[in-house]
N, C-alpha and C positions, 0 to 999 in steps of 0.2 A: 418545503422550505419556501418563504415569499422573498421577493425580491426588495423588499420595504424593509426587511426585520434590521434592525441596528448590530452594529458590529460590535460583538462582545467576546473580547481575546481573552480567555481563561489562564492563558499561561504564558504568554512571552513579555518580557520583561518582569516577571516573578521568578520569584525560588517556585520552581516544581520538583517534585520527586516523582521518580516512575511509580505508575499507576501498579496496585497489586494484581492487575487482571485486565485482559481486552475491553470485559464491559465495565470497568470504572473507569476507561481511557475516554478522554474527550476529544472530538476531532472540531478544531474552530475552522467553520469557513472563513473566508475575507471577499470580498467585493474583487469582482475581476475589472481591473480598469478597462480592460479591451473587449466587452462581452461579444462586440457585432465582429469581431475577427476570429478565423478560424486558425487554429495553431495548437502545437502539442506543449503537454507539459510533460517533464518525465524525473523521476525522482528512480535514486538506485540504493540500494541498501544491500551493500556485500556480507555483511556482515548479521543479518538476519538469526537470533535464534530461539527455539521453543523447545519443549520437552515432550519427550514421546509419552504418549499417555497410559502405555502398558508398564514400560521399564523404567521413566523417570529420567533415563538418559538424554543427552541434550542432544538436537537435532538443530544443523545448519542450512542456512538457505542464502542465495544472491537472489533479490528481488528486485524485479524492473517493474516499477510503476508508472504507464503515460496514461495521459487524458487530455481530453479536447475540453478545456473549460466551457460553460455557459456562462452562467451570471457570478459563478465563486469558485474560490481557488481555495486551497489547504493551505494553513499555516505550518510553516515547517517544522516550528518546534512542536506543534501539537501532534503531528505526524509523527516525529521522531519519538516522543513518549508515547502515542500509541502504539509503535512497533515494538517499540522495548519492553513494551508492558504483556508480551508472549513469553519473555525469558524467561518464567516460570509457571505458564500456562503449557496442561497438557494437552494436546489436542494432533490428530494425523496433520500430514502434510496438504492431503485437500481441505482437510477444514480450516488451517489457517489460512490458506493462500484465499479461498473462497469469502472465509469471514473479512479478510482484510478489505478485500472487494465490495462487500456487499456494504461497511463500514463507508466506507468512501462514495459510493453512489448514494446514499442516505444523506450524507453530510453533506456534498456539495453541488449532489444533482450534476454531473458532468453532461456533454453531448454525447460523450463516447469515452471508453475506459477500458483497458487492458491491463494484466497484470501477469507476468513472468515469474512463476516461482520454480526456481532451479536450485532443488535442494542437492545437497551432497548426499555420498552413498551412507543407507542403512542396511545392515547387512549384505554388504558388495553391492546393489544397486542402489543407483539414482535414480531419483520421482521427481518429476518435473511437471509440474501443474500449470496449466495456460487457461485463462480466464478475458473475456471479451465480451463486452456487453450486449453486441452488435454488430453490422458492418460500421467502416469507419464511415465519416462522411468525407463527402467527395472533396477532390482536391486537400486531402490534410495529407502532409509529409509525415511518413512512416518511417524512420529509421530502423534499422536492426537493432535487435535490442542489445547486442554487442557481447553475449555469455555463449562459450563455445560450446559446444556438446561435451559430455564428460570423457576427461582423458585425462587424470587429475587436475581437472577444475581450477582454476586459478588466473 
């Protein structure tokens, strides 16, 4: 991704329909107005859904996406539509969580990214999946992700 590419928002301000799959979804990068500052951006998605690839039953998660931007941010409507595109997508918890992290890294090339996927129980066992792109930059304030260990999470 080049720092000089022009701003091309494909969804903001337009009627946008939920993509049929994550592969069809577009994550729109937008220029970071403060690329020299070290700061944290957090997106929280407490109602993420996907489908079990075996049974087709819905799976639910609380996602917390933290990243330290470099040249780009992610436009929030495109992120919302991307995350919503998993609604009819069959994949295991680990696959969904890591696919989201990978797509964000490709789209915005952050200095650092962390994703907590706090999945609600399937078969009585909650599965939490965590990804971090590497050690956080020195001096970056990292608040707790604020999701309790499972005890009827909510």
